MILUM-811904 format. One record per residue (C-alpha): residue number from 1; residue in one letter; y, x, z. Coordinates in Angstrom, 2 decimals. Last residue first. Layout:
n|res|Y|X|Z
NUM|A|Y|X|Z $
...
% end
This chain:
n|res|Y|X|Z
532|K|-7.81|-17.41|-7.71 $
531|V|-5.59|-15.32|-9.97 $
530|Y|-7.49|-16.34|-13.09 $
529|A|-7.48|-20.08|-12.33 $
528|E|-3.69|-20.11|-11.90 $
527|I|-3.22|-18.06|-15.09 $
526|T|-5.53|-20.42|-17.01 $
525|L|-3.64|-23.48|-15.80 $
524|Q|-0.29|-21.96|-16.79 $
523|F|-1.48|-20.83|-20.24 $
522|E|-2.99|-24.24|-21.00 $
521|E|0.23|-25.93|-19.87 $
520|G|2.28|-24.03|-22.43 $
519|Q|0.65|-21.31|-24.52 $
518|L|-2.51|-19.21|-24.73 $
517|L|-2.60|-15.94|-26.66 $
516|Q|-6.44|-15.70|-26.42 $
515|S|-6.88|-12.71|-24.06 $
514|L|-6.06|-14.97|-21.11 $
513|E|-9.53|-16.50|-21.48 $
512|G|-11.09|-13.54|-19.66 $
511|L|-8.51|-10.83|-18.96 $
510|V|-10.40|-7.63|-18.12 $
509|E|-13.89|-8.46|-19.38 $
508|D|-12.34|-10.20|-22.41 $
507|V|-10.42|-7.01|-23.23 $
506|L|-13.68|-5.08|-23.01 $
505|S|-15.33|-7.36|-25.60 $
504|F|-12.09|-7.05|-27.55 $
503|D|-12.56|-3.31|-28.12 $
502|N|-9.11|-2.32|-29.38 $
501|Y|-9.29|0.97|-27.42 $
500|C|-9.51|-0.93|-24.11 $
499|F|-6.24|0.61|-22.88 $
498|D|-4.64|-0.37|-26.20 $
497|I|-5.80|-3.99|-25.82 $
496|V|-4.48|-4.00|-22.23 $
495|I|-1.09|-2.79|-23.48 $
494|P|-1.02|-5.48|-26.20 $
493|L|-1.81|-8.17|-23.56 $
492|I|0.94|-7.03|-21.18 $
491|K|3.82|-7.01|-23.70 $
490|Y|3.60|-9.90|-26.17 $
489|N|1.29|-12.39|-24.51 $
488|F|2.15|-11.59|-20.89 $
487|I|5.90|-11.21|-21.26 $
486|K|6.14|-14.37|-23.34 $
485|E|3.94|-16.46|-21.02 $
484|L|5.72|-15.12|-17.94 $
483|K|9.05|-16.47|-19.22 $
482|S|7.59|-19.94|-19.79 $
481|Y|5.73|-19.80|-16.48 $
480|T|9.05|-19.24|-14.73 $
479|W|10.37|-16.16|-12.97 $
478|V|13.50|-15.36|-10.95 $
477|F|14.03|-11.71|-9.96 $
476|K|15.22|-11.57|-6.35 $
475|G|18.84|-10.72|-5.51 $
474|E|18.97|-13.05|-2.52 $
473|A|21.20|-15.56|-4.39 $
472|D|18.71|-15.65|-7.27 $
471|V|18.29|-13.26|-10.17 $
470|E|18.11|-14.04|-13.89 $
469|D|18.20|-11.27|-16.51 $
468|T|14.60|-10.22|-16.01 $
467|D|13.27|-6.68|-15.57 $
466|L|11.33|-6.45|-12.33 $
465|F|8.06|-7.89|-13.68 $
464|L|7.39|-4.95|-16.02 $
463|A|8.29|-2.78|-13.01 $
462|H|4.86|-3.53|-11.47 $
461|G|3.09|-1.22|-13.90 $
460|I|-0.08|-2.21|-15.78 $
459|Q|-2.97|0.23|-15.34 $
458|F|-4.91|2.73|-17.41 $
457|D|-4.20|5.81|-15.28 $
456|I|-7.12|5.10|-12.94 $
455|N|-9.60|5.34|-15.81 $
454|K|-13.04|3.76|-15.31 $
453|T|-12.20|1.55|-18.34 $
452|T|-13.84|-1.68|-17.12 $
451|Q|-13.71|-1.39|-13.33 $
450|L|-10.22|0.12|-13.39 $
449|L|-8.98|-2.46|-15.87 $
448|N|-10.45|-5.27|-13.74 $
447|E|-8.59|-4.07|-10.62 $
446|N|-5.45|-3.60|-12.68 $
445|I|-5.59|-7.14|-14.03 $
444|K|-6.45|-8.51|-10.57 $
443|H|-3.55|-6.85|-8.78 $
442|L|-1.04|-7.77|-11.48 $
441|L|-2.08|-11.43|-11.39 $
440|N|-2.16|-11.53|-7.58 $
439|S|1.40|-10.22|-7.35 $
438|L|2.68|-12.44|-10.16 $
437|I|1.12|-15.61|-8.73 $
436|S|2.27|-14.74|-5.21 $
435|N|5.87|-14.27|-6.41 $
434|M|5.61|-17.46|-8.46 $
433|N|5.08|-19.56|-5.35 $
432|D|5.22|-22.73|-7.49 $
431|Q|8.53|-22.06|-9.25 $
430|G|10.46|-18.84|-8.90 $
429|S|10.82|-15.68|-6.84 $
428|C|10.37|-11.92|-7.20 $
427|L|11.30|-8.88|-5.09 $
426|S|9.35|-9.49|-1.86 $
425|L|6.01|-10.59|-3.23 $
424|L|6.45|-8.49|-6.37 $
423|L|6.41|-5.30|-4.33 $
422|D|2.87|-6.09|-3.18 $
421|S|1.58|-5.46|-6.71 $
420|D|2.27|-1.74|-6.41 $
419|P|1.35|0.17|-9.54 $
418|Y|0.58|3.89|-9.12 $
417|I|2.71|6.99|-8.52 $
416|N|0.84|10.30|-8.40 $
415|V|2.83|13.17|-6.93 $
414|K|2.47|16.61|-8.51 $
413|L|4.12|19.65|-6.97 $
412|F|5.36|21.92|-9.73 $
411|R|5.06|25.72|-10.03 $
410|R|1.27|25.74|-10.31 $
409|K|1.43|23.32|-13.21 $
408|L|3.80|25.51|-15.22 $
407|A|1.58|28.58|-15.40 $
406|F|-1.40|26.23|-15.64 $
405|D|-0.35|24.81|-18.98 $
404|M|1.24|21.38|-19.01 $
403|S|0.16|18.81|-21.57 $
402|G|2.00|17.34|-24.52 $
401|L|1.66|13.66|-25.28 $
400|T|-1.14|11.87|-27.12 $
399|R|-2.97|11.17|-23.84 $
398|D|-0.52|8.46|-22.81 $
397|S|-1.76|7.11|-19.45 $
396|S|-0.12|9.73|-17.22 $
395|N|3.44|8.96|-18.28 $
394|Q|5.54|11.76|-16.83 $
393|T|8.56|12.12|-14.58 $
392|G|10.15|15.46|-13.77 $
391|I|12.13|16.22|-10.63 $
390|I|14.05|19.48|-10.36 $
389|F|15.97|21.04|-7.47 $
388|L|18.94|23.42|-7.71 $
387|N|20.14|24.89|-4.38 $
386|K|17.97|28.00|-4.80 $
385|P|19.87|28.85|-7.98 $
384|L|17.64|29.66|-10.99 $
383|S|17.75|33.18|-12.32 $
382|F|19.16|34.91|-15.42 $
381|N|20.41|38.48|-15.87 $
380|V|22.37|38.81|-19.09 $
379|S|21.71|40.60|-22.37 $
378|E|24.58|40.20|-24.81 $
377|N|23.60|39.52|-28.40 $
376|N|27.14|38.36|-29.17 $
375|K|26.23|35.13|-27.45 $
374|T|23.18|35.12|-25.17 $
373|T|20.03|37.22|-24.85 $
372|L|18.30|36.43|-21.58 $
371|R|16.95|38.93|-19.06 $
370|V|14.70|37.47|-16.39 $
369|S|14.98|36.77|-12.65 $
368|Y|12.34|36.05|-10.06 $
367|D|12.30|34.87|-6.46 $
366|R|13.26|31.29|-7.40 $
365|D|9.60|30.49|-8.28 $
364|L|10.94|28.46|-11.22 $
363|C|12.31|31.76|-12.57 $
362|Q|8.89|32.65|-13.97 $
361|I|9.00|29.66|-16.33 $
360|V|12.36|30.91|-17.64 $
359|E|10.46|33.08|-20.16 $
358|G|10.04|30.04|-22.42 $
357|F|10.99|26.75|-20.79 $
356|V|10.95|24.72|-24.03 $
355|Q|8.03|26.61|-25.56 $
354|S|5.82|26.24|-22.49 $
353|L|6.87|22.61|-22.13 $
352|N|5.74|21.50|-25.58 $
351|T|7.32|18.04|-25.58 $
350|R|6.73|14.52|-24.28 $
349|N|5.44|15.85|-20.96 $
348|I|8.80|15.72|-19.17 $
347|E|9.26|12.05|-19.96 $
346|D|12.33|11.97|-17.71 $
345|I|13.86|15.22|-16.50 $
344|I|15.90|14.73|-13.32 $
343|L|18.04|17.71|-12.27 $
342|L|19.27|17.67|-8.67 $
341|Y|22.01|19.72|-7.04 $
340|R|22.41|20.72|-3.39 $
339|H|25.70|21.96|-1.95 $
338|S|24.90|24.37|0.92 $
337|P|24.97|27.31|-1.51 $
336|N|28.71|26.80|-2.16 $
335|G|29.83|28.76|-5.23 $
334|D|30.99|25.72|-7.18 $
333|D|31.32|27.91|-10.28 $
332|N|27.70|29.01|-9.81 $
331|I|26.56|25.38|-9.77 $
330|E|28.54|24.60|-12.94 $
329|N|27.14|27.70|-14.65 $
328|I|23.62|26.68|-13.67 $
327|I|24.09|23.21|-15.15 $
326|K|25.43|24.64|-18.41 $
325|L|22.48|27.03|-18.61 $
324|L|20.03|24.15|-18.10 $
323|V|21.55|21.95|-20.81 $
322|G|21.56|24.69|-23.45 $
321|E|24.37|27.13|-24.16 $
320|K|25.27|27.36|-27.83 $
319|Y|25.41|30.65|-29.77 $
318|E|27.05|30.52|-33.19 $
317|V|26.04|30.64|-36.83 $
316|D|28.90|29.76|-39.11 $
315|S|29.02|28.14|-42.53 $
314|G|28.85|24.67|-41.10 $
313|N|27.63|25.07|-37.52 $
312|V|24.20|26.66|-37.60 $
311|K|22.76|27.09|-34.13 $
310|Y|21.95|30.15|-32.02 $
309|G|20.27|29.69|-28.69 $
308|G|20.28|28.04|-25.29 $
307|I|18.05|26.99|-22.40 $
306|F|17.28|23.29|-22.99 $
305|E|18.51|22.67|-26.55 $
304|N|17.61|26.13|-27.85 $
303|Y|14.20|25.99|-26.16 $
302|S|13.52|22.77|-28.02 $
301|T|13.26|19.01|-27.50 $
300|Q|11.87|17.58|-30.75 $
299|P|8.92|15.72|-29.13 $
298|H|11.25|14.12|-26.53 $
297|F|12.60|15.19|-23.13 $
296|Q|15.06|13.02|-21.27 $
295|M|18.05|14.34|-19.37 $
294|H|19.75|13.71|-16.05 $
293|F|22.00|15.75|-13.78 $
292|V|22.60|14.64|-10.20 $
291|K|25.54|15.98|-8.22 $
290|K|26.31|16.80|-4.59 $
289|F|22.80|15.73|-3.60 $
288|N|21.42|13.38|-0.95 $
287|S|22.91|10.35|-2.74 $
286|G|20.55|11.03|-5.65 $
285|I|17.43|10.20|-3.62 $
284|S|16.91|6.85|-5.36 $
283|K|17.19|8.45|-8.80 $
282|A|13.70|9.95|-8.59 $
281|I|12.23|6.72|-7.22 $
280|F|13.82|4.70|-10.03 $
279|S|12.55|7.19|-12.61 $
278|K|8.99|6.83|-11.32 $
277|S|9.24|3.05|-10.89 $
276|T|5.63|2.29|-11.93 $
275|A|6.56|0.97|-15.37 $
274|P|4.29|3.29|-17.37 $
273|P|1.21|4.78|-15.66 $
272|G|1.72|7.67|-13.24 $
271|S|3.14|11.11|-12.60 $
270|L|6.13|12.11|-10.50 $
269|I|6.54|15.86|-11.01 $
268|I|8.18|17.96|-8.33 $
267|Q|10.03|21.28|-8.53 $
266|H|11.88|23.22|-5.80 $
265|S|8.69|23.44|-3.77 $
264|I|7.59|23.17|-0.14 $
263|D|10.82|22.01|1.54 $
262|F|11.39|19.88|-1.57 $
261|L|8.40|17.83|-0.44 $
260|E|10.44|16.65|2.54 $
259|L|12.93|15.01|0.16 $
258|L|10.12|13.00|-1.42 $
257|K|8.84|11.98|2.00 $
256|D|12.29|10.80|3.08 $
255|E|12.74|8.75|-0.10 $
254|T|9.38|7.06|0.41 $
253|L|6.40|7.56|-1.87 $
252|N|3.49|5.41|-3.04 $
251|K|4.25|2.28|-1.04 $
250|V|7.93|2.19|-1.89 $
249|K|9.60|-0.01|0.71 $
248|H|6.75|-1.99|2.10 $
247|Q|5.72|-2.82|5.57 $
246|N|2.03|-1.94|5.61 $
245|M|1.10|-4.01|8.67 $
244|K|0.59|-2.30|12.00 $
243|I|-2.76|-3.86|12.98 $
242|G|-2.62|-2.54|16.50 $
241|A|-4.18|0.66|17.79 $
240|T|-5.18|3.51|15.50 $
239|D|-1.98|5.44|16.15 $
238|S|-3.14|5.80|19.73 $
237|S|-0.87|4.75|22.59 $
236|M|-2.34|1.25|22.84 $
235|I|-4.92|1.85|25.56 $
234|Q|-2.59|4.31|27.23 $
233|K|-0.61|1.33|28.41 $
232|E|2.97|1.03|27.28 $
231|K|5.72|2.28|29.51 $
230|N|7.50|1.03|32.61 $
229|L|5.01|-1.83|32.90 $
228|N|6.10|-5.45|32.94 $
227|E|5.06|-7.68|35.80 $
226|V|2.85|-10.70|35.33 $
225|E|3.43|-14.46|34.98 $
224|Y|0.62|-16.55|33.49 $
223|W|-2.24|-15.36|35.70 $
222|E|-0.09|-15.55|38.85 $
221|D|0.94|-19.06|37.79 $
220|G|-2.61|-20.38|37.95 $
219|M|-5.71|-20.37|35.73 $
218|V|-8.17|-23.07|34.80 $
217|S|-6.75|-26.35|33.48 $
216|G|-3.20|-25.80|32.32 $
215|N|-4.12|-25.53|28.65 $
214|D|-5.41|-22.03|29.37 $
213|I|-4.79|-20.75|25.84 $
212|F|-1.51|-22.68|25.52 $
211|K|-0.34|-21.34|28.86 $
210|R|-1.29|-17.86|27.72 $
209|I|0.84|-18.23|24.58 $
208|E|3.81|-19.45|26.64 $
207|V|3.51|-16.40|28.90 $
206|Y|3.30|-14.20|25.81 $
205|D|6.73|-15.38|24.66 $
204|P|6.99|-13.46|21.39 $
203|K|9.44|-10.54|21.18 $
202|E|13.02|-11.27|20.21 $
201|E|14.49|-10.74|16.73 $
200|K|12.46|-13.58|15.26 $
199|F|9.96|-13.98|12.43 $
198|H|8.31|-17.10|11.06 $
197|L|5.04|-17.49|9.15 $
196|S|4.12|-21.16|9.02 $
195|L|0.41|-21.95|9.13 $
194|G|-0.51|-25.62|8.74 $
193|E|-1.55|-25.14|5.14 $
192|K|-1.87|-21.45|4.31 $
191|D|-5.64|-21.48|3.83 $
190|V|-7.44|-18.25|2.98 $
189|F|-11.21|-17.80|3.17 $
188|F|-13.65|-15.63|5.11 $
187|L|-17.34|-15.04|5.82 $
186|N|-19.25|-15.13|2.53 $
185|E|-16.69|-14.09|-0.08 $
184|Y|-14.83|-11.69|2.21 $
183|E|-17.98|-9.99|3.45 $
182|D|-19.30|-9.45|-0.07 $
181|N|-15.92|-8.20|-1.29 $
180|S|-15.82|-5.70|1.58 $
179|I|-13.53|-6.01|4.60 $
178|K|-12.45|-2.52|5.66 $
177|Y|-10.90|-3.81|8.89 $
176|L|-7.62|-2.06|8.19 $
175|Q|-7.67|-2.83|4.47 $
174|K|-8.63|-6.48|4.80 $
173|F|-6.02|-6.97|7.54 $
172|A|-3.29|-5.37|5.43 $
171|K|-4.18|-7.48|2.40 $
170|V|-4.14|-10.70|4.43 $
169|F|-0.82|-9.90|6.09 $
168|L|0.68|-8.90|2.76 $
167|D|-0.36|-12.24|1.26 $
166|E|1.53|-14.08|4.00 $
165|H|4.84|-12.47|3.01 $
164|M|6.70|-10.18|5.36 $
163|E|10.00|-10.29|7.22 $
162|E|11.61|-6.92|7.74 $
161|N|11.39|-3.84|9.93 $
160|F|8.44|-5.26|11.82 $
159|E|7.20|-4.76|15.39 $
158|D|3.58|-5.63|16.16 $
157|F|2.15|-7.28|19.27 $
156|R|1.10|-10.57|17.61 $
155|A|-0.21|-8.80|14.50 $
154|S|-3.90|-9.59|15.14 $
153|W|-3.09|-13.31|15.52 $
152|I|-1.37|-13.29|12.12 $
151|A|-4.34|-11.51|10.50 $
150|L|-6.80|-14.00|12.03 $
149|A|-4.78|-16.96|10.75 $
148|L|-4.66|-15.36|7.29 $
147|I|-8.39|-14.59|7.40 $
146|N|-9.29|-18.24|7.88 $
145|V|-12.87|-17.91|9.13 $
144|K|-15.50|-19.83|7.14 $
143|K|-16.20|-23.52|7.60 $
142|E|-19.33|-25.61|8.08 $
141|K|-21.27|-23.31|10.36 $
140|I|-20.43|-19.63|10.26 $
139|C|-21.64|-17.55|13.19 $
138|L|-25.40|-16.95|13.09 $
137|K|-26.22|-17.66|9.43 $
136|E|-23.08|-16.01|8.12 $
135|I|-23.73|-13.05|10.38 $
134|E|-27.29|-12.82|9.02 $
133|E|-26.21|-12.99|5.38 $
132|V|-23.62|-10.29|5.96 $
131|Y|-26.16|-8.09|7.79 $
130|Q|-28.75|-8.10|4.97 $
129|F|-28.98|-4.32|4.47 $
128|S|-28.77|-3.66|8.20 $
127|F|-25.57|-2.29|9.64 $
126|K|-25.71|1.30|10.83 $
125|L|-26.97|3.15|13.88 $
124|K|-27.57|6.60|15.34 $
123|K|-29.31|7.79|18.47 $
122|T|-31.12|10.55|16.55 $
121|A|-34.62|9.52|17.63 $
120|T|-33.68|5.88|18.25 $
119|D|-32.55|5.33|14.66 $
118|E|-31.07|1.86|14.89 $
117|N|-30.63|-0.61|12.03 $
116|V|-28.27|-3.42|12.95 $
115|L|-27.87|-7.09|12.06 $
114|P|-31.46|-8.40|12.13 $
113|R|-31.97|-7.01|15.66 $
112|W|-28.65|-8.31|16.99 $
111|T|-29.70|-11.88|17.84 $
110|T|-32.91|-10.65|19.50 $
109|A|-31.00|-8.72|22.14 $
108|G|-32.56|-5.26|22.46 $
107|G|-29.67|-3.60|24.26 $
106|L|-28.28|-1.89|21.17 $
105|V|-25.50|-4.23|20.05 $
104|N|-24.89|-6.09|23.30 $
103|N|-25.32|-2.94|25.40 $
102|K|-22.81|-1.04|23.27 $
101|L|-20.13|-3.69|23.69 $
100|R|-21.06|-4.30|27.34 $
99|G|-20.41|-0.81|28.50 $
98|S|-16.99|0.74|28.08 $
97|A|-15.45|-2.09|26.06 $
96|W|-16.40|-4.86|28.50 $
95|K|-15.14|-2.80|31.43 $
94|E|-11.81|-2.03|29.73 $
93|I|-11.28|-5.65|28.59 $
92|S|-11.77|-6.89|32.11 $
91|E|-14.55|-9.32|33.01 $
90|G|-14.44|-13.06|32.34 $
89|P|-15.94|-12.72|28.88 $
88|S|-14.97|-15.48|26.42 $
87|G|-16.21|-19.04|25.79 $
86|K|-14.86|-20.44|29.06 $
85|L|-11.51|-18.77|28.43 $
84|Y|-10.93|-19.70|24.80 $
83|Q|-12.94|-22.88|24.53 $
82|N|-14.27|-23.14|20.98 $
81|A|-14.26|-19.35|20.57 $
80|F|-12.32|-18.16|17.50 $
79|P|-9.85|-15.99|19.44 $
78|Y|-12.60|-14.29|21.49 $
77|I|-10.55|-13.74|24.60 $
76|F|-8.90|-11.07|26.73 $
75|N|-7.44|-10.62|30.22 $
74|N|-9.83|-12.78|32.21 $
73|N|-10.27|-10.12|34.88 $
72|K|-8.29|-7.12|36.10 $
71|P|-4.90|-8.77|35.77 $
70|A|-2.55|-7.48|33.03 $
69|N|0.48|-5.34|33.77 $
68|E|2.44|-6.15|30.63 $
67|Q|3.97|-3.70|28.11 $
66|P|0.85|-3.48|25.93 $
65|S|0.95|-7.28|25.55 $
64|Y|-1.41|-9.52|27.49 $
63|I|-3.75|-11.98|25.77 $
62|S|-5.96|-9.17|24.50 $
61|G|-8.61|-10.13|21.94 $
60|L|-8.34|-8.62|18.51 $
59|N|-5.92|-5.76|19.17 $
58|F|-7.40|-5.00|22.57 $
57|I|-10.91|-4.92|21.13 $
56|F|-9.53|-2.60|18.44 $
55|P|-7.99|-0.23|20.97 $
54|L|-11.22|-0.23|23.05 $
53|G|-13.68|0.47|20.21 $
52|E|-14.16|4.17|20.86 $
51|K|-17.24|3.63|23.03 $
50|L|-18.98|2.17|19.99 $
49|I|-18.72|5.57|18.34 $
48|D|-21.30|6.73|20.87 $
47|Q|-24.03|5.29|18.67 $
46|N|-23.56|8.14|16.18 $
45|V|-23.24|7.00|12.59 $
44|F|-25.91|6.16|10.01 $
43|S|-24.98|5.74|6.36 $
42|I|-24.68|2.88|3.89 $
41|K|-24.76|-0.35|5.89 $
40|T|-21.27|0.28|7.26 $
39|I|-19.58|1.22|10.57 $
38|G|-15.94|2.25|10.14 $
37|L|-14.77|1.59|13.69 $
36|R|-12.69|-1.32|12.36 $
35|K|-15.90|-2.83|10.99 $
34|M|-17.60|-2.41|14.37 $
33|V|-14.72|-4.25|16.05 $
32|L|-15.01|-7.04|13.47 $
31|F|-18.76|-7.38|14.10 $
30|I|-18.12|-7.43|17.84 $
29|F|-15.88|-10.49|17.47 $
28|F|-18.33|-12.19|15.11 $
27|I|-21.14|-11.66|17.61 $
26|S|-19.00|-12.86|20.52 $
25|A|-18.16|-16.09|18.68 $
24|N|-21.86|-16.98|18.58 $
23|S|-21.37|-20.39|17.00 $
22|M|-17.89|-21.15|15.78 $
21|E|-16.33|-24.55|16.33 $
20|D|-13.73|-25.51|13.76 $
19|K|-10.09|-25.77|14.77 $
18|N|-10.13|-22.71|17.04 $
17|L|-8.99|-20.24|14.41 $
16|Y|-6.39|-22.78|13.24 $
15|K|-5.04|-23.40|16.71 $
14|L|-4.90|-19.67|17.34 $
13|S|-2.84|-19.12|14.18 $
12|Q|-0.49|-21.93|15.17 $
11|I|0.02|-20.28|18.56 $
10|I|1.01|-17.02|16.87 $
9|S|3.40|-18.74|14.46 $
8|D|4.98|-20.74|17.31 $
7|T|5.60|-17.59|19.38 $
6|S|7.46|-16.05|16.46 $
5|L|6.23|-12.86|14.85 $
4|Y|8.52|-9.98|15.63 $
3|K|11.57|-8.39|14.02 $
2|A|13.36|-5.11|14.64 $
1|M|16.98|-4.83|13.45 $
% end
């Protein structure tokens, strides 16, 4: 069932954006449009890119939904203007986007000269080196812009599959508008007080929102009430329009996408740091197969165990079929090529794969067959059924394990699975917004690990926080600071120390005071300070 932001939540976001007067609201509005267009201070881009800003102007300012037949004038606002309509352009959104946006930026206005560098010879532009400082000076008075309120307002036209946490709104907005750390620290802040995020099954009442914007003083009923269009305006038909939050199932790989990859190859490897749900993702598609087989490789896994070979049994030496041969025999006995089978091999890189697969490596292409010597020294033709699919999982952070040679690598698709801190927002609960604490903690640790070790595989997995005995009525994992203290000090901290090669100066860079095995109230206060 589709869900939408409630009318009250949208109006509350506008109230917050309008609570503190902003100077030069048009400059901040245009700045956000330019950010969405990908303009930076690093490299010049063609000036004509400004003409492509219409969908983002609509997303930030329109007071009519894509399904409504908006009037020609007064159809969008600067949401942080002190007086919405009086402080916003009276012309149409299309006219403002087609000409005024570019004219404001490049028309020689003195307010924009410190913000933009223009190469008149090539007709290119970029932000100036000190643009953040200049925008802060021009637009921000006593209070920065509440990015949560702005993210909620920007999602007023969006359809959601499920309710979302406030932190996801902020993260999605920062990603879509490419908000840098410097911009975030100087121009934005987050305040959840007075903002309640509610979802409903019916679309927001945009008439009610317009009445709030007008406050009954300027416009009439014909401005409030408009006809619906038969289909959405072309302005919003592009995939780039609308904030479209990252509604999360498995951020790295969905079940449908994983199944689609089997159209390209019969073999896939899910690779990533420990506790990133690789095995969970592999098992999640099991219902699409007639049968799922599962095994785990280890350093002693051999060709004889996987394919087959002679083994000593007391005083006898006899041939034993390996796991793969038994699976193939079962598939052949079924005899129905439309029945699909799946073999999941966990820790696939914990052994010498070339030795374990042997001559069967060629058969992974499905167009080859080889001769195998079986019991009684019989030579049999061997090939892999086309209805057998293989998923291997591997720990990418453990460099002591076996590696794949290129003959094997080229026969497997490789999908990198990385930690997903957003999962903890929807799957965890507990005291004092513990889901936000856990999500922000994991995000910051991994961010610091990446900056310190320069190794993307040295990260903490989200599944470490999805393994508690206590769950609430909604099936969420319940956390307390006492439980977190034990997991952190005796599981997460040792992993970080290993990632930093026992260099405690690096550990301190990653964890700060949390590297000191803190306990009780001191641990809680330090965690809260760290995630802020």
